[in-house]
VEXDREN-2710 file (C-alpha; in Angstrom, 1 decimal):
% VEXDREN-2710
k/r/px/py/pz
1/MET/-20.1/-15.0/4.3
2/ARG/-23.1/-16.7/3.1
3/HIS/-24.2/-19.5/0.9
4/SER/-26.0/-18.3/-2.3
5/PRO/-28.0/-20.9/-4.2
6/GLU/-28.5/-18.2/-6.9
7/ALA/-24.7/-17.8/-7.2
8/LYS/-24.4/-21.5/-7.4
9/GLU/-26.8/-21.8/-10.2
10/ALA/-25.1/-18.9/-12.0
11/LEU/-21.8/-20.7/-11.8
12/ILE/-23.2/-23.9/-13.3
13/LYS/-24.9/-21.9/-16.1
14/LEU/-21.6/-20.1/-16.8
15/MET/-19.6/-23.4/-16.9
16/THR/-22.1/-25.2/-19.2
17/GLY/-22.6/-22.1/-21.4
18/VAL/-18.9/-21.8/-22.0
19/VAL/-18.3/-25.5/-22.8
20/PRO/-21.7/-26.9/-23.8
21/GLU/-20.1/-30.0/-25.1
22/ARG/-19.3/-30.9/-21.4
23/THR/-22.7/-30.2/-19.9
24/LYS/-23.3/-33.7/-18.7
25/GLU/-19.9/-33.9/-17.1
26/ILE/-20.2/-30.6/-15.4
27/THR/-23.7/-31.5/-14.1
28/ALA/-22.4/-34.8/-12.8
29/LEU/-19.5/-33.2/-11.0
30/TRP/-21.7/-30.7/-9.2
31/GLN/-24.0/-33.5/-8.1
32/LYS/-21.0/-35.6/-6.9
33/TYR/-19.0/-32.9/-5.1
34/GLY/-21.8/-30.3/-4.5
35/PRO/-19.8/-27.5/-3.0
36/GLU/-21.6/-24.5/-1.6
37/VAL/-21.0/-21.2/-3.3
38/TRP/-20.3/-18.3/-1.0
39/LEU/-20.5/-14.6/-1.8
40/VAL/-18.2/-12.7/0.5
41/PRO/-17.9/-8.9/1.2
42/ASP/-15.6/-6.9/-1.1
43/ALA/-12.2/-6.2/0.3
44/LYS/-8.8/-5.0/-1.0
45/GLY/-7.5/-7.5/-3.5
46/ILE/-9.6/-10.3/-4.9
47/THR/-11.3/-13.1/-3.1
48/LEU/-11.6/-16.3/-5.1
49/ASN/-10.7/-19.6/-3.3
50/ALA/-12.0/-23.0/-2.5
51/THR/-12.0/-25.8/0.1
52/LYS/-13.5/-29.3/-0.1
53/ASP/-16.9/-27.9/0.8
54/ARG/-17.2/-24.5/-0.8
55/ILE/-16.1/-22.0/-3.5
56/ALA/-16.0/-18.4/-2.3
57/TYR/-15.7/-15.2/-4.2
58/ASP/-16.5/-11.6/-3.8
59/ALA/-19.1/-9.5/-5.6
60/LYS/-16.5/-7.3/-7.4
61/LEU/-14.9/-10.3/-9.1
62/MET/-17.0/-9.9/-12.2
63/ASP/-16.3/-6.2/-12.3
64/VAL/-12.6/-6.9/-12.2
65/PHE/-12.7/-9.6/-15.0
66/TRP/-15.0/-7.4/-17.0
67/LEU/-12.7/-4.4/-16.8
68/ILE/-9.5/-6.2/-17.4
69/CYS/-10.8/-8.4/-20.3
70/PHE/-12.6/-5.6/-22.1
71/SER/-9.5/-3.4/-21.7
72/GLY/-7.3/-6.3/-22.8
73/TRP/-9.4/-6.7/-26.0
74/LYS/-8.4/-3.2/-26.9
75/ALA/-4.8/-4.3/-27.1
76/ILE/-5.7/-5.1/-30.7
77/GLU/-5.9/-1.4/-31.4
78/CYS/-2.7/-0.6/-29.7
79/TYR/-0.1/-3.2/-30.5
80/ILE/-1.4/-5.7/-33.2
81/PRO/-0.2/-3.3/-36.0
82/HIS/3.4/-3.5/-34.6
83/VAL/3.3/-7.3/-34.2
84/VAL/1.9/-7.8/-37.8
85/GLY/4.3/-5.3/-39.2
86/SER/7.3/-7.0/-37.6
87/VAL/6.1/-10.4/-38.8
88/ALA/5.3/-9.4/-42.3
89/PHE/8.1/-6.9/-43.1
90/GLY/10.8/-7.5/-40.6
91/GLY/12.2/-5.2/-38.0
92/SER/11.4/-5.5/-34.3
93/VAL/8.2/-4.3/-32.6
94/ALA/10.3/-1.5/-31.0
95/ASP/11.3/-0.4/-34.5
96/TRP/7.7/-0.2/-35.6
97/MET/6.3/1.7/-32.7
98/PRO/7.9/5.2/-33.5
99/GLN/6.4/5.0/-37.0
100/ASP/2.9/4.8/-35.5
101/ASP/1.6/8.4/-35.2
102/GLY/-1.6/7.3/-33.5
103/LEU/0.0/5.1/-30.9
104/TYR/0.3/7.8/-28.2
105/THR/-3.4/8.5/-28.1
106/VAL/-4.7/4.9/-28.2
107/GLU/-2.0/3.8/-25.8
108/SER/-2.8/6.5/-23.3
109/ASP/-6.4/5.4/-23.2
110/TYR/-5.3/1.8/-22.9
111/LYS/-2.9/2.5/-20.0
112/ALA/-5.7/4.6/-18.2
113/ARG/-8.1/1.7/-18.4
114/ARG/-5.5/-0.7/-17.0
115/ALA/-4.8/1.8/-14.2
116/ILE/-8.5/1.9/-13.3
117/ALA/-8.5/-1.9/-13.2
118/GLU/-5.6/-1.8/-10.8
119/GLY/-7.5/0.7/-8.6
120/LEU/-10.6/-1.5/-8.6
121/ILE/-8.5/-4.4/-7.4
122/ASN/-6.9/-2.5/-4.6
123/THR/-10.1/-1.0/-3.1
124/ALA/-13.0/-2.3/-1.1
125/ASP/-15.2/0.7/-2.0
126/LEU/-16.3/0.4/-5.7
127/SER/-17.9/3.9/-5.5
128/THR/-14.4/5.4/-5.6
129/VAL/-13.6/3.9/-9.0
130/CYS/-14.4/5.9/-12.1
131/TRP/-15.5/3.4/-14.7
132/PRO/-14.1/4.1/-18.2
133/PRO/-16.9/5.6/-20.4
134/ASP/-16.0/3.5/-23.4
135/ILE/-16.3/0.2/-21.6
136/PRO/-19.9/-1.0/-20.9
137/ARG/-20.8/-1.9/-17.4
138/VAL/-21.2/-5.6/-16.4
139/THR/-24.3/-7.0/-18.1
140/ALA/-25.9/-10.5/-18.4
141/SER/-26.8/-9.8/-22.1
142/ARG/-24.6/-10.4/-25.0
143/GLU/-27.2/-8.7/-27.1
144/ALA/-26.8/-5.5/-25.1
145/SER/-24.9/-4.2/-28.2
146/VAL/-24.9/-5.1/-31.8
147/ASP/-21.2/-4.1/-32.0
148/PRO/-19.3/-7.3/-32.9
149/GLN/-16.3/-6.0/-30.9
150/TYR/-18.5/-5.9/-27.8
151/GLN/-19.9/-9.4/-28.4
152/ALA/-16.4/-10.8/-29.0
153/ALA/-15.1/-9.2/-25.8
154/PHE/-18.2/-10.4/-23.9
155/ASP/-17.7/-14.0/-25.1
156/LEU/-14.1/-14.0/-24.2
157/THR/-14.6/-12.4/-20.8
158/LEU/-17.1/-15.1/-19.8
159/MET/-14.7/-17.9/-20.9
160/ALA/-11.9/-16.3/-18.9
161/LEU/-14.2/-16.1/-15.9
162/ALA/-15.2/-19.8/-16.4
163/PHE/-11.5/-20.7/-16.4
164/ALA/-11.2/-19.2/-12.9
165/PHE/-14.1/-21.2/-11.5
166/PHE/-13.0/-24.5/-13.3
167/HIS/-9.7/-23.9/-11.5
168/GLU/-11.4/-23.5/-8.0
169/PHE/-13.7/-26.5/-8.7
170/HIS/-10.7/-28.7/-9.2
171/HIS/-9.4/-27.6/-5.8
172/VAL/-12.7/-28.9/-4.4
173/MET/-12.2/-32.3/-6.2
174/LEU/-8.6/-32.7/-5.1
175/ASP/-9.4/-31.9/-1.5
176/ARG/-12.5/-34.1/-1.4
177/ASP/-10.7/-37.1/-3.0
178/GLY/-7.6/-36.8/-0.8
179/GLN/-5.4/-36.1/-3.8
180/ARG/-3.9/-32.8/-2.9
181/PRO/-0.1/-32.6/-3.6
182/ALA/2.1/-31.8/-0.7
183/ASP/3.5/-28.9/-2.7
184/LEU/0.9/-26.2/-2.9
185/ARG/2.5/-24.9/-6.1
186/GLU/1.9/-28.3/-7.8
187/GLU/-1.8/-28.1/-6.7
188/GLU/-2.2/-24.7/-8.3
189/MET/-0.5/-25.9/-11.5
190/LEU/-2.7/-28.9/-11.6
191/CYS/-5.8/-26.7/-11.3
192/ASP/-4.6/-24.4/-14.1
193/VAL/-4.0/-27.4/-16.4
194/MET/-7.4/-28.9/-15.5
195/ALA/-9.2/-25.7/-16.2
196/ARG/-7.4/-25.3/-19.5
197/GLY/-8.4/-28.9/-20.4
198/PHE/-12.0/-28.3/-19.6
199/ILE/-12.1/-25.5/-22.1
200/THR/-10.2/-27.0/-24.9
201/ALA/-10.1/-30.8/-24.6
202/LYS/-13.4/-31.6/-26.4
203/LEU/-13.9/-28.6/-28.5
204/GLU/-13.4/-30.7/-31.7
205/ALA/-16.6/-32.6/-31.0
206/TYR/-18.4/-29.3/-30.3
207/ALA/-17.2/-27.8/-33.6
208/LYS/-18.2/-30.8/-35.6
209/ALA/-21.6/-31.2/-33.9
210/ASN/-22.4/-27.5/-34.6
211/GLY/-20.9/-27.1/-38.0
212/HIS/-18.1/-24.9/-37.0
213/ASP/-14.5/-24.8/-38.2
214/TYR/-12.3/-26.5/-35.6
215/HIS/-9.5/-23.9/-35.8
216/GLN/-11.9/-21.0/-35.5
217/VAL/-13.3/-22.5/-32.3
218/LEU/-9.9/-23.3/-30.9
219/ARG/-8.6/-19.8/-31.8
220/LYS/-11.5/-18.2/-30.0
221/ARG/-11.1/-20.3/-26.8
222/ALA/-7.3/-19.8/-27.0
223/MET/-7.8/-16.0/-27.1
224/ALA/-9.9/-16.3/-24.0
225/LEU/-7.0/-18.1/-22.4
226/GLY/-4.8/-15.2/-23.4
227/LEU/-7.1/-12.8/-21.5
228/THR/-7.1/-15.3/-18.6
229/ALA/-3.3/-15.0/-18.5
230/LEU/-3.6/-11.2/-18.5
231/VAL/-6.0/-11.3/-15.6
232/LEU/-3.7/-13.6/-13.7
233/HIS/-0.9/-11.2/-14.1
234/GLU/-3.0/-8.2/-13.1
235/ILE/-4.6/-9.7/-10.0
236/THR/-1.4/-11.2/-8.7
237/PRO/0.4/-8.6/-6.5
238/SER/3.6/-7.5/-8.1
239/TRP/5.7/-8.9/-5.3
240/ASN/4.4/-12.3/-6.0
241/HIS/5.0/-12.3/-9.7
242/GLY/8.2/-14.3/-9.3
243/GLY/6.4/-17.0/-7.3
244/SER/5.9/-18.0/-3.7
245/GLN/5.5/-21.1/-1.5
246/GLN/1.9/-21.3/-2.9
247/TYR/2.3/-20.4/-6.6
248/PHE/4.8/-20.8/-9.3
249/SER/5.8/-17.6/-11.0
250/VAL/3.2/-15.8/-13.1
251/ALA/5.4/-16.5/-16.2
252/THR/5.5/-20.2/-15.5
253/ARG/1.7/-20.3/-15.1
254/MET/1.3/-18.3/-18.3
255/GLN/3.4/-20.9/-20.1
256/ALA/1.3/-23.8/-18.9
257/ILE/-1.9/-22.0/-20.0
258/LEU/-0.8/-20.8/-23.4
259/GLU/2.3/-22.3/-24.9
260/ASN/0.9/-25.7/-25.9
261/THR/-2.0/-24.3/-28.0
262/PRO/-2.1/-26.6/-31.1
263/LEU/-2.4/-23.9/-33.8
264/SER/0.0/-24.8/-36.5
265/ASP/0.5/-21.3/-37.9
266/ASP/3.0/-19.5/-35.8
267/ASP/1.6/-16.2/-37.0
268/ASP/-2.0/-17.1/-36.2
269/PRO/-4.2/-14.3/-35.0
270/PHE/-4.2/-15.9/-31.6
271/TRP/-0.4/-15.6/-31.2
272/CYS/-0.6/-12.0/-32.5
273/PHE/-3.3/-11.1/-30.0
274/THR/-1.5/-12.7/-27.1
275/ALA/1.8/-11.0/-28.1
276/ALA/-0.2/-7.7/-28.0
277/LEU/-1.5/-8.4/-24.5
278/LEU/2.0/-9.1/-23.3
279/ILE/3.4/-6.0/-25.0
280/GLY/0.7/-4.1/-23.0
281/ILE/2.1/-5.5/-19.8
282/PHE/5.7/-4.3/-20.7
283/ARG/4.5/-0.9/-21.9
284/GLN/2.5/-0.4/-18.7
285/ARG/5.6/-1.2/-16.7
286/GLY/7.7/1.1/-18.9
287/SER/10.0/-1.9/-19.7
288/LEU/12.1/-2.2/-22.8
289/ILE/10.8/-4.7/-25.5
290/ASP/14.1/-5.8/-27.0
291/ALA/12.8/-8.7/-29.0
292/PRO/14.1/-9.0/-32.6
293/SER/12.0/-9.8/-35.5
294/MET/10.4/-13.2/-35.1
295/THR/7.1/-15.1/-35.5
296/ALA/4.2/-14.0/-33.4
297/ARG/4.4/-17.3/-31.5
298/ALA/8.1/-16.9/-30.8
299/LEU/7.4/-13.3/-29.7
300/THR/4.8/-14.5/-27.3
301/GLU/7.1/-17.2/-25.8
302/TYR/10.0/-14.6/-25.7
303/LEU/8.0/-12.0/-23.8
304/ILE/6.5/-14.6/-21.3
305/ALA/10.1/-15.7/-20.6
306/LYS/11.2/-12.1/-20.1
307/LEU/8.5/-11.6/-17.4
END
């Protein structure tokens, strides 16, 4: 393990870049708490944790987020038509899937990318992982491609990654301030809620200052939270999905991250996208999706509960 000033600067840049309206707060928090940032060797699983003095992560973390989030973005191709068809014309998602002649091809690709992400998580040797040819490698440049799909996935991936580091930074704060709950699960939930708040709480001021539509900004950040929930599911070992002494269940954490999103339209594109991500989880497992026709928001909540 080693302290990396360069990694620390990169984290600060990531946090302030994702929520520029909170730059002063973020800068002040780093000055107050000043945790070191450690880069640790790659190992099986994912290393991302914090104490009162440091935040530690492994070098493959970005690769994992990049691959899961870019793959997750492609859930739009696979499952959005079935969600939208169910919402607009009735019938369940399961009813619509057999009518989609192209589903087998796009879903096979989607499942293959997800399987590669799982392999990346479970290895310490990145050279053994065959990167999907249709997903770009990790890059620091949003302008590496003029494709708006790439740029959307790039933005959302960085937001999801920032959520993870806001979460860890709150562990630092709780520990340093002597406010850690006795129940480790409560601490993890607090850090999830804090990270969500950092990304969403002051976005109205950001939208107004920059001439953006509030709901469009909220929708984009909420979609990043949807990808965050997908990453959370993928990096949590399956035997811990139901919870442990340290974490509430993955479904409970997803509910905390997603379900209070204040978008009044229950069929907003955010809810359709998040429902598609969840459908991808069920389809990867080979699990039945038995939801009747309902709004996209209700479908999202139904699928999270079924996890």
